[in-house]
C-alpha positions as CSV (number, residue, x, y, z in Angstrom):
1,X,-28.8,14.3,30.9
2,X,-31.5,12.8,28.7
3,X,-31.8,13.3,25.0
4,X,-32.6,16.9,24.1
5,X,-36.3,17.5,23.3
6,X,-35.7,17.6,19.5
7,X,-33.8,14.3,19.7
8,X,-36.5,12.8,21.9
9,X,-39.1,13.8,19.3
10,X,-37.2,11.9,16.6
11,X,-37.1,8.9,18.9
12,X,-40.8,9.0,19.6
13,X,-41.6,9.4,15.9
14,X,-39.6,6.3,15.3
15,X,-41.7,4.4,17.7
16,X,-44.9,5.8,16.1
17,X,-43.6,4.4,12.7
18,X,-43.0,1.1,14.4
19,X,-46.6,1.0,15.7
20,X,-48.0,2.0,12.4
21,X,-45.9,-0.7,10.6
22,X,-47.0,-3.4,13.0
23,X,-50.6,-2.5,12.5
24,X,-50.4,-2.2,8.7
25,X,-48.4,-5.4,8.2
26,X,-50.0,-7.5,10.9
27,X,-50.6,-10.5,8.6
28,X,-46.9,-10.6,7.7
29,X,-46.0,-10.3,11.4
30,X,-48.4,-13.1,12.4
31,X,-46.8,-15.4,9.8
32,X,-43.5,-14.8,11.6
33,X,-44.7,-15.2,15.1
34,X,-46.8,-18.3,14.5
35,X,-43.6,-20.2,13.6
36,X,-43.3,-20.4,17.4
37,X,-46.6,-19.1,18.9
38,X,-50.2,-20.1,18.5
39,X,-52.2,-17.6,16.4
40,X,-54.2,-16.4,19.4
41,X,-51.2,-15.9,21.6
42,X,-49.4,-14.1,18.8
43,X,-52.3,-11.8,18.4
44,X,-52.3,-11.1,22.2
45,X,-48.6,-10.5,22.0
46,X,-49.0,-8.0,19.2
47,X,-51.7,-6.1,21.2
48,X,-49.5,-6.1,24.3
49,X,-46.6,-4.8,22.3
50,X,-48.6,-2.0,20.8
51,X,-50.0,-1.0,24.1
52,X,-46.5,-0.9,25.6
53,X,-45.1,1.2,22.7
54,X,-48.0,3.6,23.2
55,X,-47.1,4.0,26.8
56,X,-43.4,4.6,26.1
57,X,-43.4,8.3,26.2
58,X,-45.2,8.4,29.6
59,X,-42.8,5.8,30.9
60,X,-39.6,7.7,30.1
61,X,-41.2,10.9,31.4
62,X,-42.0,9.1,34.7
63,X,-38.6,7.6,35.3
64,X,-36.5,10.1,33.3
65,X,-33.6,7.8,32.4
66,X,-30.4,9.5,31.3
67,X,-28.7,8.8,28.0
68,X,-26.5,5.7,27.9
69,X,-24.3,4.4,25.1
70,X,-25.0,0.7,24.9
71,X,-27.3,-2.1,26.0
72,X,-26.4,-5.8,25.4
73,X,-29.4,-8.1,25.3
74,X,-29.3,-11.9,25.6
75,X,-32.8,-12.3,24.1
76,X,-35.5,-14.7,25.2
77,X,-36.6,-17.7,23.2
78,X,-40.3,-16.9,23.5
79,X,-42.6,-13.9,23.3
80,X,-40.1,-12.6,20.8
81,X,-41.9,-9.4,19.7
82,X,-42.9,-8.3,23.2
83,X,-39.4,-9.0,24.5
84,X,-38.0,-7.0,21.6
85,X,-40.2,-4.1,22.6
86,X,-39.2,-4.2,26.2
87,X,-35.5,-4.8,25.7
88,X,-34.8,-2.8,22.5
89,X,-37.6,-0.6,21.2
90,X,-38.4,1.4,24.3
91,X,-34.7,1.6,25.5
92,X,-34.0,3.2,22.1
93,X,-35.5,6.3,23.7
94,X,-32.5,6.6,26.0
95,X,-29.8,4.3,24.5
96,X,-27.7,5.0,21.5
97,X,-27.0,1.4,20.6
98,X,-28.6,-2.0,21.4
99,X,-26.8,-5.2,20.6
100,X,-29.0,-8.4,20.6
101,X,-27.9,-12.0,20.8
102,X,-30.8,-14.2,19.8
103,X,-31.5,-17.4,21.5
104,X,-30.4,-20.4,19.4
105,X,-33.8,-22.0,20.1
106,X,-35.6,-19.4,18.1
107,X,-32.8,-18.2,15.8
108,X,-34.5,-18.3,12.4
109,X,-37.7,-16.7,13.6
110,X,-35.8,-14.0,15.5
111,X,-33.9,-13.1,12.3
112,X,-37.1,-12.7,10.4
113,X,-38.6,-10.7,13.2
114,X,-35.6,-8.4,13.4
115,X,-35.7,-7.8,9.7
116,X,-39.4,-7.1,9.8
117,X,-39.1,-4.6,12.6
118,X,-36.1,-2.8,11.0
119,X,-38.2,-2.3,7.8
120,X,-40.8,-0.5,9.8
121,X,-38.5,1.8,11.8
122,X,-34.8,2.3,12.0
123,X,-34.3,1.2,15.6
124,X,-30.6,1.5,16.7
125,X,-30.3,-2.2,17.3
126,X,-28.2,-4.9,15.8
127,X,-28.9,-8.6,15.8
128,X,-25.8,-10.7,16.3
129,X,-26.3,-14.4,15.9
130,X,-22.9,-15.4,17.2
131,X,-21.5,-17.3,20.1
132,X,-21.7,-15.9,23.7
133,X,-17.9,-15.5,23.7
134,X,-17.9,-13.5,20.4
135,X,-20.9,-11.5,21.5
136,X,-19.2,-10.6,24.7
137,X,-16.2,-9.3,22.7
138,X,-18.6,-7.3,20.4
139,X,-20.6,-5.9,23.3
140,X,-17.5,-4.4,24.8
141,X,-18.1,-1.9,27.6
142,X,-21.9,-2.1,27.7
143,X,-23.6,0.2,30.2
144,X,-26.5,-2.3,30.7
145,X,-26.7,-6.0,30.1
146,X,-30.2,-7.7,29.9
147,X,-30.1,-11.5,30.3
148,X,-33.1,-13.9,29.9
149,X,-33.0,-17.6,30.5
150,X,-31.4,-19.9,33.0
151,X,-30.4,-18.5,36.4
152,X,-27.1,-20.4,36.7
153,X,-26.1,-19.2,33.2
154,X,-27.0,-15.7,34.2
155,X,-24.5,-15.8,37.1
156,X,-21.7,-16.9,34.7
157,X,-22.5,-14.2,32.2
158,X,-22.8,-11.5,34.8
159,X,-19.2,-12.2,35.9
160,X,-18.0,-11.2,32.5
161,X,-19.6,-7.8,32.8
162,X,-18.4,-6.7,36.2
163,X,-18.9,-3.0,35.6
164,X,-22.3,-3.1,33.9
165,X,-25.8,-2.8,35.3
166,X,-26.9,-6.4,34.9
167,X,-30.6,-7.2,34.7
168,X,-31.8,-10.8,34.9
169,X,-35.3,-11.8,33.8
170,X,-36.0,-15.4,34.7
171,X,-39.1,-17.5,35.7
172,X,-41.0,-18.6,38.7
173,X,-43.5,-21.1,40.1
174,X,-46.3,-18.6,39.5
175,X,-49.0,-20.4,41.6
176,X,-52.7,-20.0,41.3
177,X,-54.3,-20.2,44.8
178,X,-58.0,-20.8,44.8
179,X,-59.7,-20.4,48.1
180,X,-63.2,-21.4,49.4
181,X,-64.6,-18.0,48.6
182,X,-63.5,-18.0,45.0
183,X,-65.9,-17.6,42.0
184,X,-65.1,-21.1,40.7
185,X,-66.3,-20.5,37.1
186,X,-64.2,-17.3,36.8
187,X,-61.2,-18.8,38.5
188,X,-61.3,-21.9,36.2
189,X,-61.5,-19.8,33.0
190,X,-58.6,-17.7,34.1
191,X,-56.6,-20.8,35.2
192,X,-57.1,-22.4,31.8
193,X,-56.3,-19.2,29.8
194,X,-53.1,-18.7,31.8
195,X,-51.9,-22.3,31.5
196,X,-52.5,-22.7,27.8
197,X,-51.0,-19.4,26.6
198,X,-49.0,-20.5,23.6
199,X,-49.8,-24.1,24.5
200,X,-48.2,-23.5,27.9
201,X,-44.8,-22.4,26.5
202,X,-44.4,-19.2,28.4
203,X,-42.5,-18.2,31.6
204,X,-45.6,-16.7,33.2
205,X,-47.7,-19.8,32.9
206,X,-48.7,-21.1,36.4
207,X,-47.0,-24.4,37.3
208,X,-49.2,-25.3,40.3
209,X,-52.8,-24.7,41.3
210,X,-53.5,-24.8,45.0
211,X,-57.2,-25.5,45.6
212,X,-58.9,-25.6,49.0
213,X,-60.0,-29.2,49.6
214,X,-63.6,-28.1,50.3
215,X,-64.0,-26.9,46.7
216,X,-61.8,-29.5,45.1
217,X,-64.5,-31.5,43.3
218,X,-66.4,-28.5,42.1
219,X,-63.3,-26.8,40.8
220,X,-62.0,-30.0,39.1
221,X,-65.4,-30.6,37.4
222,X,-65.4,-27.0,36.1
223,X,-61.8,-27.0,35.1
224,X,-62.1,-30.3,33.1
225,X,-65.2,-29.0,31.4
226,X,-63.4,-25.8,30.4
227,X,-60.5,-27.9,29.1
228,X,-62.8,-30.1,27.0
229,X,-63.8,-27.0,25.1
230,X,-60.2,-26.1,24.1
231,X,-59.6,-26.1,20.3
232,X,-56.6,-28.2,19.3
233,X,-54.8,-28.2,15.9
234,X,-52.1,-26.3,14.0
235,X,-50.6,-23.3,15.7
236,X,-51.2,-20.9,12.9
237,X,-55.0,-21.4,12.8
238,X,-57.1,-18.9,14.7
239,X,-58.9,-20.4,17.7
240,X,-56.5,-23.3,18.2
241,X,-55.0,-22.8,21.6
242,X,-53.3,-26.1,21.9
243,X,-50.8,-27.2,19.2
244,X,-47.7,-29.4,18.9
245,X,-45.0,-27.8,21.0
246,X,-42.3,-25.8,19.3
247,X,-39.3,-26.3,21.6
248,X,-37.5,-29.6,21.3
249,X,-37.5,-32.0,24.2
250,X,-40.6,-30.7,25.9
251,X,-42.8,-33.8,25.2
252,X,-40.1,-36.1,26.5
253,X,-39.9,-34.1,29.7
254,X,-43.7,-34.2,30.0
255,X,-43.8,-38.0,29.4
256,X,-41.2,-38.6,32.1
257,X,-43.1,-36.5,34.6
258,X,-46.5,-38.0,33.7
259,X,-45.1,-41.5,33.9
260,X,-44.1,-40.8,37.5
261,X,-47.5,-39.2,38.3
262,X,-49.6,-41.7,36.3
263,X,-51.7,-42.6,39.4
264,X,-52.7,-39.0,39.9
265,X,-53.8,-38.2,36.4
266,X,-57.6,-37.4,36.3
267,X,-57.8,-36.1,32.8
268,X,-55.7,-36.4,29.7
269,X,-52.2,-37.7,29.9
270,X,-51.5,-38.6,26.3
271,X,-48.1,-37.6,24.8
272,X,-47.0,-38.0,21.1
273,X,-43.3,-37.7,20.8
274,X,-43.4,-37.9,17.0
275,X,-45.0,-34.5,16.8
276,X,-43.9,-33.1,20.2
277,X,-47.5,-33.0,21.4
278,X,-48.8,-33.1,25.0
279,X,-52.5,-33.4,25.6
280,X,-54.0,-31.0,28.1
281,X,-53.7,-32.9,31.4
282,X,-54.8,-32.6,35.0
283,X,-52.7,-34.1,37.8
284,X,-54.1,-34.0,41.3
285,X,-52.0,-34.2,44.5
286,X,-52.4,-33.3,48.2
287,X,-50.0,-30.7,49.6
288,X,-48.3,-33.5,51.6
289,X,-47.5,-35.4,48.5
290,X,-46.9,-32.6,46.1
291,X,-43.5,-33.7,45.0
292,X,-41.3,-31.5,42.8
293,X,-43.0,-28.6,41.0
294,X,-41.2,-28.0,37.7
295,X,-41.7,-25.5,34.9
296,X,-43.6,-27.7,32.4
297,X,-43.7,-25.4,29.3
298,X,-46.7,-27.5,28.2
299,X,-50.4,-27.7,29.2
300,X,-50.1,-29.8,32.4
301,X,-52.4,-28.6,35.2
302,X,-51.0,-29.7,38.6
303,X,-53.8,-29.2,41.1
304,X,-52.7,-29.5,44.7
305,X,-55.3,-29.6,47.5
306,X,-54.8,-27.8,50.8
307,X,-56.7,-27.4,54.1
308,X,-55.3,-24.2,55.5
309,X,-54.0,-21.1,53.6
310,X,-51.0,-20.9,56.0
311,X,-49.8,-24.3,54.6
312,X,-49.6,-22.8,51.2
313,X,-47.7,-19.7,52.5
314,X,-45.2,-21.9,54.4
315,X,-44.7,-24.1,51.3
316,X,-44.0,-21.1,49.0
317,X,-41.7,-19.5,51.6
318,X,-39.7,-22.6,52.2
319,X,-35.9,-21.9,51.8
320,X,-35.6,-24.1,48.7
321,X,-38.4,-22.2,46.9
322,X,-38.3,-18.6,48.2
323,X,-35.7,-17.6,45.6
324,X,-38.0,-18.7,42.8
325,X,-40.9,-16.4,43.8
326,X,-42.2,-14.3,40.9
327,X,-45.9,-14.0,40.7
328,X,-49.0,-15.4,42.5
329,X,-52.6,-15.3,41.5
330,X,-55.0,-15.4,44.4
331,X,-58.8,-16.2,44.1
332,X,-61.2,-16.1,47.0
333,X,-58.5,-16.0,49.7
334,X,-58.1,-12.3,50.5
335,X,-56.1,-13.0,53.7
336,X,-53.3,-14.4,51.5
337,X,-52.7,-11.4,49.4
338,X,-50.7,-9.4,52.0
339,X,-48.9,-12.5,53.2
340,X,-47.5,-13.0,49.7
341,X,-47.0,-9.5,48.7
342,X,-43.5,-9.2,50.3
343,X,-42.2,-12.0,48.0
344,X,-44.5,-12.0,45.0
345,X,-46.2,-9.7,42.6
346,X,-49.8,-10.6,43.4
347,X,-52.8,-10.5,41.2
348,X,-56.1,-10.7,43.1
349,X,-58.9,-12.5,41.3
350,X,-56.9,-12.1,38.1
351,X,-54.1,-13.8,36.4
352,X,-50.6,-12.4,35.9
353,X,-51.4,-11.9,32.2
354,X,-54.3,-9.7,33.3
355,X,-52.2,-7.4,35.3
356,X,-48.9,-7.2,33.4
357,X,-48.1,-3.8,32.1
358,X,-44.9,-3.4,30.0
359,X,-44.4,0.2,31.1
360,X,-44.2,-0.6,34.8
361,X,-41.9,-2.8,36.9
362,X,-42.8,-6.5,36.9
363,X,-41.5,-9.5,38.7
364,X,-41.0,-11.0,42.1
365,X,-38.5,-10.9,44.9
366,X,-36.6,-14.1,44.4
367,X,-33.2,-14.0,42.8
368,X,-34.0,-16.9,40.5
369,X,-37.0,-15.1,39.2
370,X,-35.3,-11.8,38.5
371,X,-32.5,-9.6,39.9
372,X,-30.5,-6.5,39.3
373,X,-26.7,-6.5,39.9
374,X,-24.5,-3.4,40.1
375,X,-21.0,-3.2,41.5
376,X,-21.3,-6.7,42.9
377,X,-24.6,-6.1,44.8
378,X,-27.5,-8.4,43.9
379,X,-31.1,-7.3,44.6
380,X,-34.3,-9.0,43.6
381,X,-37.3,-6.8,42.9
382,X,-39.8,-6.1,40.0
383,X,-37.8,-4.8,37.1
384,X,-38.2,-2.2,34.4
385,X,-35.2,-1.1,32.3
386,X,-35.9,2.6,32.2
387,X,-36.3,2.7,36.0
388,X,-33.2,0.8,36.7
389,X,-31.2,2.9,34.3
390,X,-32.5,6.0,36.1
391,X,-31.6,4.6,39.5
392,X,-28.0,3.8,38.6
393,X,-27.0,6.3,35.9
394,X,-29.3,9.2,37.0
395,X,-27.3,9.7,40.2
396,X,-25.6,13.1,40.6
């Protein structure tokens, strides 16, 4: 059974206090978030977090999750506030205790964020900056485990929680597909906004842009012009959408990639290892010579030309990639939408950022993008904690 009505009222008032505290102390919160995120992406993250908190009551009424005792969270290294809302604040409506292991990549910022949030509302969560082994001991018999990060690591951690409902939130290729009928100006603006969210350091950023060869030149000209207008500077200054990268090693990875692709660079290409900076860069390939598509975590736009939409579908559905399917953004190619919907969450003439809603399941149908595991059974589908808890623990 779910919390009694009186108890639920207490929980909802706690979230109301959290919303109020975030709004009242936004400047302090921005100071924390911009240690990692650009100012504009931090502002967007705050607004998404508030919107999700405002939708919490309707969400739990929709899915009616029963009360559980404990959730163990292996927290993400980016979008810290939004992840905290998804993995701790909203689950506090149906979970008595939430244990959080912060990512070592963002440890100091996560400690500050946790302290800030606990000052606003007494969420039943504990931050435990300890080793995975010690965290596993502390987490004990958790009902639910939430893991973000590397797929291979998730499998190892899942084996240590054989009885728990295990939810994995990973990443995908997240292609933009821009067909002949696309509104090129709109597609370009959304393409840029999606790629440069927090200077490209986000798991939802697109890692490849498939563009029909008949509109290649027009799209590239528009894209490059839009990129020239990007404001570059310190991450804590409003309007600066490109800044030195926060996470170590990203500029080295980018430099290695761009060295390999130097003959295909049509814009940008500069890397400054001393400040971990990657200039917004456009690389152009044909589908036949696409090479490996990697998660850049920096503002590299890999534009890949194609002749026929089915070529793109076949590439995305190839055995070596189908398990990495998360989202796809389709512009001006309506015939592709249904072909991809069985494997991707699809945004039509919008980016994934435009359609994401923290109160509804989100994700794709590839195990490396996201999965749920219970009693040894792995299934990949769009995930939402309250819904998955209801499915497993709400059974009679």
